[in-house]
PAPAKOL-161178 format. One record per residue (C-alpha): residue number from 0; residue in three letters; z, y, x. Coordinates in Angstrom, 3 decimals. Each point is the difference from the previous one (the first is absolute). Layout:
BEGIN
[NUM "ALA" [Z Y X]];
...
// end
This chain:
BEGIN
[0 "MET" [59.206 -16.882 -19.076]];
[1 "GLU" [1.085 3.330 1.444]];
[2 "ARG" [2.416 1.900 -2.177]];
[3 "GLU" [-0.718 3.633 -0.749]];
[4 "LEU" [2.620 2.493 1.036]];
[5 "ALA" [0.985 2.771 -2.394]];
[6 "ASN" [-1.138 2.649 2.502]];
[7 "PRO" [-3.042 -1.272 1.915]];
[8 "ALA" [-0.299 3.344 1.829]];
[9 "GLN" [2.984 -0.972 2.160]];
[10 "ARG" [-0.733 -1.728 3.302]];
[11 "TYR" [2.380 -2.535 1.460]];
[12 "VAL" [0.675 -1.699 3.338]];
[13 "LEU" [2.743 -2.580 0.531]];
[14 "TYR" [1.591 0.040 3.446]];
[15 "GLN" [1.423 -3.445 0.709]];
[16 "TYR" [-0.187 -3.044 2.247]];
[17 "PRO" [-0.622 -3.629 -0.984]];
[18 "GLU" [3.349 -1.475 1.096]];
[19 "CYS" [2.158 2.530 -1.870]];
[20 "PRO" [1.562 -1.676 -3.086]];
[21 "PHE" [0.300 3.298 -1.888]];
[22 "CYS" [-3.665 0.742 0.720]];
[23 "ALA" [-0.901 -3.491 -1.229]];
[24 "ARG" [1.849 0.740 -3.233]];
[25 "VAL" [-2.146 3.101 -0.582]];
[26 "ARG" [-3.247 -1.786 0.985]];
[27 "THR" [0.808 -2.864 -2.383]];
[28 "PHE" [0.660 2.415 -2.853]];
[29 "LEU" [-3.267 1.843 0.673]];
[30 "ALA" [-1.974 -3.262 0.231]];
[31 "GLU" [1.481 -1.295 -3.254]];
[32 "ARG" [-1.048 3.233 -1.711]];
[33 "GLY" [-3.452 0.069 1.601]];
[34 "ILE" [0.709 3.305 1.767]];
[35 "ASP" [-1.951 0.274 3.244]];
[36 "LEU" [1.241 2.537 2.555]];
[37 "PRO" [-0.846 0.663 3.637]];
[38 "LEU" [2.659 -1.551 2.235]];
[39 "ARG" [1.041 1.400 3.376]];
[40 "ASP" [1.779 -2.357 2.402]];
[41 "THR" [2.609 2.089 1.813]];
[42 "LEU" [0.822 -2.731 2.533]];
[43 "ARG" [-3.519 -0.697 1.220]];
[44 "ASP" [-1.610 3.405 -0.538]];
[45 "PRO" [1.644 2.770 2.073]];
[46 "THR" [-1.983 2.647 -1.870]];
[47 "ALA" [1.409 -1.203 -3.323]];
[48 "PHE" [3.512 0.070 1.447]];
[49 "ARG" [-0.465 3.594 1.199]];
[50 "GLU" [-1.431 1.048 -3.385]];
[51 "LEU" [3.043 -1.462 -1.743]];
[52 "LEU" [2.447 1.772 2.319]];
[53 "ARG" [-1.846 3.309 -0.130]];
[54 "GLY" [-0.580 -0.021 -3.741]];
[55 "GLY" [3.007 -1.773 -1.438]];
[56 "GLY" [2.487 0.774 2.728]];
[57 "ARG" [1.309 -3.573 0.253]];
[58 "ALA" [-1.307 -3.250 1.498]];
[59 "THR" [1.307 -2.026 -2.954]];
[60 "VAL" [-2.399 -2.224 -1.922]];
[61 "PRO" [-1.220 -0.494 -2.600]];
[62 "CYS" [-1.051 3.564 -0.573]];
[63 "LEU" [-2.582 1.183 -2.500]];
[64 "ARG" [-2.053 3.083 0.844]];
[65 "ILE" [-1.044 1.748 -3.215]];
[66 "GLU" [-2.611 2.749 0.120]];
[67 "ASN" [-0.865 1.912 -3.153]];
[68 "SER" [-3.291 1.679 -0.844]];
[69 "GLU" [1.219 3.309 1.511]];
[70 "GLY" [0.646 -1.689 3.351]];
[71 "GLU" [3.793 0.087 -0.312]];
[72 "VAL" [1.623 -3.040 1.619]];
[73 "ARG" [3.209 -1.767 -0.951]];
[74 "TRP" [1.582 -2.905 1.893]];
[75 "LEU" [1.905 -2.587 -2.047]];
[76 "TYR" [2.316 -2.461 1.763]];
[77 "GLU" [1.844 -3.081 -1.316]];
[78 "SER" [-1.734 -3.034 -1.477]];
[79 "ALA" [1.723 0.296 -3.401]];
[80 "ASP" [-0.988 3.676 -0.309]];
[81 "ILE" [-3.622 -0.765 0.901]];
[82 "ILE" [-0.129 -2.834 -2.536]];
[83 "ASP" [1.545 2.213 -2.694]];
[84 "TYR" [-2.471 2.763 0.845]];
[85 "PHE" [-2.969 -2.295 -0.664]];
[86 "ARG" [1.637 -1.727 -2.952]];
[87 "LEU" [0.220 3.385 -1.730]];
[88 "ARG" [-3.533 1.028 0.958]];
[89 "THR" [-2.065 -3.027 -0.920]];
[90 "ALA" [-2.088 0.460 -3.104]];
[91 "SER" [1.790 -2.757 -1.918]];
[92 "GLY" [3.427 1.273 1.006]];
[93 "ALA" [2.912 -2.388 -0.260]];
[94 "GLU" [0.431 -3.584 1.119]];
[95 "ARG" [-1.215 -2.785 -2.187]];
// end
């Protein structure tokens, strides 16, 4: 069951690659919460890698691209920060 986010007007993309343990941590968290996001593989998709560098300024993954309803974009790095971001924004809030 997909969990509702507190602000469904936001659009998300997770820049990552399958072998990255920090990326796996974020993907596991999202899967456990039923949060489905588009994933961009920065190792196998050169376009995704360029988007990450151009937008976020760093090649580090995981990185969450957050776009609000006004088209403003924010780039959030660090697995723990990404997990905390979604933990605070899921409709049910805190951990069980």
